[in-house]
NULO-661866 format. One line per 10 residues: number of its first residue (from 1); their letters; for each residue x, y, z of C-alpha. Coordinates in steps of 0.5 Angstrom, whole numbers, plus 500, padded with zeros to 3 digits. Each point is the difference from the previous one (the first is absolute). Layout:
! NULO-661866
NUM) A) X,Y,Z ~ ...
! end
This chain:
! NULO-661866
1) MARPVPTYDL) 857,297,859 ~ 502,495,505 ~ 508,501,502 ~ 504,493,498 ~ 502,496,505 ~ 507,500,501 ~ 505,494,501 ~ 505,500,505 ~ 505,495,503 ~ 500,504,507
11) YGENTGDTPD) 494,505,500 ~ 503,507,498 ~ 506,498,497 ~ 502,499,492 ~ 499,493,498 ~ 507,498,496 ~ 500,495,495 ~ 503,494,505 ~ 498,500,507 ~ 506,501,505
21) FWLHCETIPS) 497,496,505 ~ 496,493,501 ~ 497,502,507 ~ 500,507,503 ~ 497,501,507 ~ 498,507,504 ~ 495,502,505 ~ 493,503,498 ~ 501,507,503 ~ 508,501,497
31) RSSMHGYEIR) 497,501,493 ~ 492,502,501 ~ 502,505,505 ~ 504,504,494 ~ 493,500,496 ~ 496,502,505 ~ 498,493,502 ~ 497,499,493 ~ 502,495,495 ~ 497,502,494
41) LHRHGSFFQI) 497,494,495 ~ 506,497,496 ~ 502,493,498 ~ 507,496,500 ~ 502,497,494 ~ 504,494,502 ~ 499,500,508 ~ 496,497,505 ~ 498,503,507 ~ 499,499,507
51) LYISAGSGEA) 498,505,505 ~ 499,498,507 ~ 496,505,504 ~ 502,500,508 ~ 497,506,502 ~ 496,506,498 ~ 494,500,495 ~ 499,501,492 ~ 497,498,494 ~ 502,496,494
61) LFGSDRVELQ) 498,502,493 ~ 500,495,494 ~ 497,504,494 ~ 494,503,503 ~ 499,495,505 ~ 502,502,508 ~ 501,495,505 ~ 501,502,508 ~ 507,499,503 ~ 501,498,507
71) PFGIVTVPPG) 505,497,505 ~ 502,494,499 ~ 499,500,492 ~ 503,497,494 ~ 500,503,493 ~ 502,497,494 ~ 501,503,493 ~ 502,496,494 ~ 504,503,494 ~ 496,505,495
81) VSHGFRFSKD) 494,501,505 ~ 498,508,501 ~ 500,501,508 ~ 501,506,505 ~ 500,501,507 ~ 498,505,505 ~ 502,500,507 ~ 499,503,507 ~ 506,503,503 ~ 501,495,505
91) IDGYVFTMLA) 501,495,495 ~ 506,494,501 ~ 502,494,496 ~ 504,498,495 ~ 500,500,492 ~ 503,494,496 ~ 501,501,493 ~ 503,494,496 ~ 501,497,493 ~ 494,496,498
101) PFGQLAGEAG) 498,495,498 ~ 503,498,507 ~ 501,493,501 ~ 495,497,494 ~ 495,500,505 ~ 495,494,499 ~ 493,498,502 ~ 497,503,506 ~ 506,505,501 ~ 500,502,492
111) RFAAEPRVIQ) 492,501,500 ~ 501,505,507 ~ 506,503,497 ~ 497,502,493 ~ 495,505,502 ~ 501,506,505 ~ 498,498,507 ~ 499,503,507 ~ 500,495,505 ~ 499,502,508
121) FDPEDSDGAY) 503,494,505 ~ 500,499,507 ~ 507,501,503 ~ 498,495,506 ~ 498,495,495 ~ 506,495,498 ~ 501,501,493 ~ 499,508,501 ~ 505,500,505 ~ 505,497,496
131) VTATLERLAA) 498,504,494 ~ 502,506,504 ~ 506,497,503 ~ 503,498,493 ~ 498,507,497 ~ 504,503,506 ~ 506,495,498 ~ 500,502,493 ~ 500,507,501 ~ 506,499,505
141) EWARRRSGRT) 504,495,495 ~ 499,505,494 ~ 503,506,504 ~ 506,496,503 ~ 503,497,494 ~ 503,494,503 ~ 503,494,497 ~ 494,495,497 ~ 495,506,500 ~ 497,498,493
151) GLMEAYLMSV) 498,493,502 ~ 497,502,506 ~ 496,506,498 ~ 497,495,494 ~ 498,495,505 ~ 497,505,505 ~ 496,503,494 ~ 498,493,498 ~ 497,499,507 ~ 497,507,500
161) LMLTSRIWRQ) 496,499,494 ~ 498,492,501 ~ 498,502,507 ~ 496,506,498 ~ 497,496,494 ~ 497,495,505 ~ 497,506,505 ~ 497,503,493 ~ 497,493,499 ~ 497,499,507
171) TIPADGTGDT) 496,507,498 ~ 497,497,493 ~ 492,498,501 ~ 498,493,499 ~ 497,501,493 ~ 504,495,496 ~ 506,503,500 ~ 503,496,506 ~ 499,494,495 ~ 504,503,495
181) LRRMEHLNGL) 505,501,505 ~ 500,493,502 ~ 501,497,493 ~ 505,505,498 ~ 504,498,507 ~ 499,492,497 ~ 502,502,493 ~ 507,504,503 ~ 501,493,504 ~ 499,496,494
191) IQQHFRDQRP) 504,505,495 ~ 506,500,506 ~ 500,492,499 ~ 499,499,493 ~ 503,506,496 ~ 506,497,498 ~ 496,494,497 ~ 497,506,495 ~ 493,497,501 ~ 495,503,496
201) ASFYARELGV) 494,504,503 ~ 495,494,499 ~ 504,496,505 ~ 499,506,506 ~ 493,500,498 ~ 499,493,501 ~ 504,500,506 ~ 495,506,503 ~ 494,496,497 ~ 498,506,496
211) SPTHLNRIVK) 500,501,492 ~ 506,503,497 ~ 495,506,498 ~ 498,501,507 ~ 507,499,502 ~ 502,506,495 ~ 494,504,503 ~ 503,499,507 ~ 507,502,499 ~ 498,506,495
221) TATGSTVHAY) 495,503,506 ~ 506,499,505 ~ 506,502,496 ~ 498,503,493 ~ 504,494,497 ~ 498,494,496 ~ 502,493,503 ~ 505,499,495 ~ 503,507,501 ~ 500,499,508
231) IARKLIEEAK) 503,493,499 ~ 506,503,496 ~ 501,506,505 ~ 502,494,505 ~ 505,497,495 ~ 503,507,498 ~ 501,502,508 ~ 503,493,501 ~ 505,501,494 ~ 502,507,502
241) RTLVFTDLPA) 501,497,507 ~ 505,495,498 ~ 503,504,495 ~ 502,505,505 ~ 502,496,506 ~ 503,494,497 ~ 505,499,495 ~ 497,494,496 ~ 500,501,492 ~ 494,503,497
251) QEVGLRLGFA) 499,494,496 ~ 500,496,507 ~ 495,505,503 ~ 495,499,494 ~ 501,492,501 ~ 498,501,507 ~ 494,504,498 ~ 497,495,495 ~ 503,503,494 ~ 503,494,496
261) DPAYFSRYFL) 503,505,495 ~ 505,505,502 ~ 498,505,494 ~ 493,500,502 ~ 501,501,507 ~ 505,506,498 ~ 494,503,495 ~ 495,499,506 ~ 504,504,505 ~ 501,505,495
271) RATGEAPRTF) 493,501,498 ~ 498,500,507 ~ 505,505,503 ~ 503,504,494 ~ 507,497,501 ~ 504,493,499 ~ 502,496,506 ~ 507,502,500 ~ 499,507,499 ~ 494,500,506
281) RLAERGRLAA) 505,496,504 ~ 506,505,499 ~ 496,507,501 ~ 496,497,506 ~ 506,498,504 ~ 503,507,498 ~ 494,503,503 ~ 500,496,507 ~ 508,501,501 ~ 499,507,499
291) QASQ) 494,500,505 ~ 504,496,505 ~ 506,505,500 ~ 495,506,501
! end
């Protein structure tokens, strides 16, 4: 009988009810060396991981699938995915563990982050060199605990994920997937331009020159969501950002996002997030203040 796959915040440590960090950084050998350089199959319930391999070798295990690891490589692991690693004793690099979903990634980057990936890149390439330097800066920023570190670390993480997703896209064979990505990029631009007007899916389909059914199929393939849910996510992301980083009343936030009825905006936000706008604002500001004081 197969053993159940354990769930951890950090490998080998008991999971508490509430994680006490939003981002954790450590070197790969610091933890793997304590376990004979073998990290057995496990999963993270609410954390996304990025591993950066700068030296040594090994293999990543995703269920029964094995993928070779070499410098310079990036491994990304979404929450809930069973994974493990075997490393050589000369392994080096970093493991970044962060609360998910991070940054509410959409489009190409969201599709990239939705599945476990192992990406090899050329450190001589401009994008690869920037990824390497940014991960080194991220690790240093995490260790030094200086003022303003939270905003900087979030910016570094977003840069790494966006650039790594670009490197990944360049490895995709020309089998029609590229056409889907191009249409998703066009759709993302249209949504960014029109989401406050709350345009229906038929509007975006018409702008893209496809039927609503075909657009729904494209979005479903790329993100796993319907067009309606994909557009709604953008509205909620903007509502969250405005609630946290401005002092506008929730009623005004709703009006700016195309909700003529404040009560309907509150119900819409509650249904999407599980919290009323005011409750979310207070909780999220408290969380950010606690991070800034660390």
